[in-house]
Structures are given as C-alpha cells and as structure tokens.
N, C-alpha and C positions, 0 to 999 in steps of 0.2 A: 161100514167100509168107510177106514180112514186112506185119505192120502193127501199127498203136501199141496198146496195150491200156490201157484206162481203165476209173476204178470209177465208178459211175453212185448217187446223182447227183452233179454237182459235176465229176466229169470229171476227178480226179485221175489223173497219171498214173501207171501201175504199171510199166509197159516200155516203155520208147518203140521199143524193137525186139522184137517177139514172132515167132519163128520158127514158121509151120504147117507140122510136118511130116506132109505126105501122100504122099511116094513110099513105095515099099517099103524103098527103104535107107534113107532117112529115118528111118524110124519105127522099124528093126529098130535101128541106132546109138544114137539118142534122143542121151544125154550119156554115154554110154560114153566115158569116156577123155579126157573135156571136162571144164573147168572154168567155171562163170559168169563170173567174173572176168577170164578172157581170151577166150570165147566171143565172136561178131560180134552176139551179141542175149540179151536180160535174161529172155526166157520161150522155152518151147517148148510147144507148143500140140498137144494128138493129139485130134482127134475121132473119135469115135465111139470113146473106149479108156474102159471103165469098170474098168480096173485097170492098175496099175503095175509094173513089176521093176527092180530096182536092180541087179543081178548086173553085175559087171565095172565099177562105177561107181567113181570114186577119190573124191567127198566126199559130203556127205549136203546131200540138197536137202529143197525143199519141195514137196508137194502138193496141187494144188487140184482138188478136183471139181469140176464145174460140169453145170447140168442142158442140153437143148437150147437152150434161150435164153440161157445162161451166166451163168446164177442159181449162186452157192456153196450146193451141198449140204454138201461136206463139206472140210477141212482138215487134211492129214497134216503137221506139220512136223517137221522133224529127220531125215528118212527116212535110215536108214543105208545104205552100202552092202549090196548082198546079202539085201535085204527086199524082201517083195511088201507092196502097198497096195490097198484095195479102194475103191471109190467109195459102194459100196452103191446102196439103192432112190433111185432118181432121176439118178444119177450118167451124163450120157452122153458127159462130153468131160473129159481129164485136161490139167493145167497145170503144170510143171513149172518151179519158178522157184530161186533161190539160198535155202538155208537161213536161216533167219531174216527174209527177205522178208516171209512172210505177217504174222508178227506186226508187224511195224513196219507194215504196210499198212493192218492192222486189220482183214484180210480173214477172214470167218466165215458162218457159213451166212446166205442170205439176201440178203448182198451183191450186187450187179447188177455183170457188169463189161461194154464195148462194146470193140470194135474198129475199127479205123480204116486205109485204106489208107496207107500210105507212099511218098513218090516214094525211089525206092532208087538213083537216077541219079545218078554223081558232080558 
C-alpha cells in the first residue's frame, strides 16, 4: 500500500510515496539491496515494529520511530548497514527514509505525521 506522508501541522510533504510493508516478504526484505534514490518510494513504513536491523543493507538510512498515532518518539539518523536500532518506550511503528532526510525535514520527538491515500493508477 502506498500513501503520502505529511508533517502536521501545515501538511509539509515528507514523502510523496510511503510504502507500507505489510506482507511477510515486504517486511523481511525491507530496504535490503535497495537504495532510496532508485526505489519507487521515499519511505518504508513498518507497522507494529519497535526495532530495526540493517543487515545486508547497502547504504545508511534514517529510522523514525513513532507512536500508535504516528507522533515521533525517536529519530535515529544515519544508521549504518549491519546496525540494530530500537525505538524504546512508546515506539509502535518504524519508518525508514533516506539518510539525512530526517534532519532536513526537522523531524524530532513530538512531531506528528499523517498519511493519506494516493491514487496509484497510471
């Protein structure tokens, strides 16, 4: 499922295309062997996930941990391949984005994210 990810208030678009990894295969693969600059999406969302491993990844990523209602609880910038990061208290979902993107978007604890359906037909 693809959705647009925005920062509230104001509706600043953080990702035109956020991919929700819901199948076992999508969750298992994640960003392994992929680069955000060539992926068909700018963010990958893992629901019900409070820890992320970067085994077999080929580039650094930013990992954003959010609460049940998508409020940022922790930002892990420039996570290297073969690292593991945990969201800690209050983390319910994880969002992976290109390294450096969290800083440019000024994402920090307390910032609220919203998702909106995208018409994915050509």
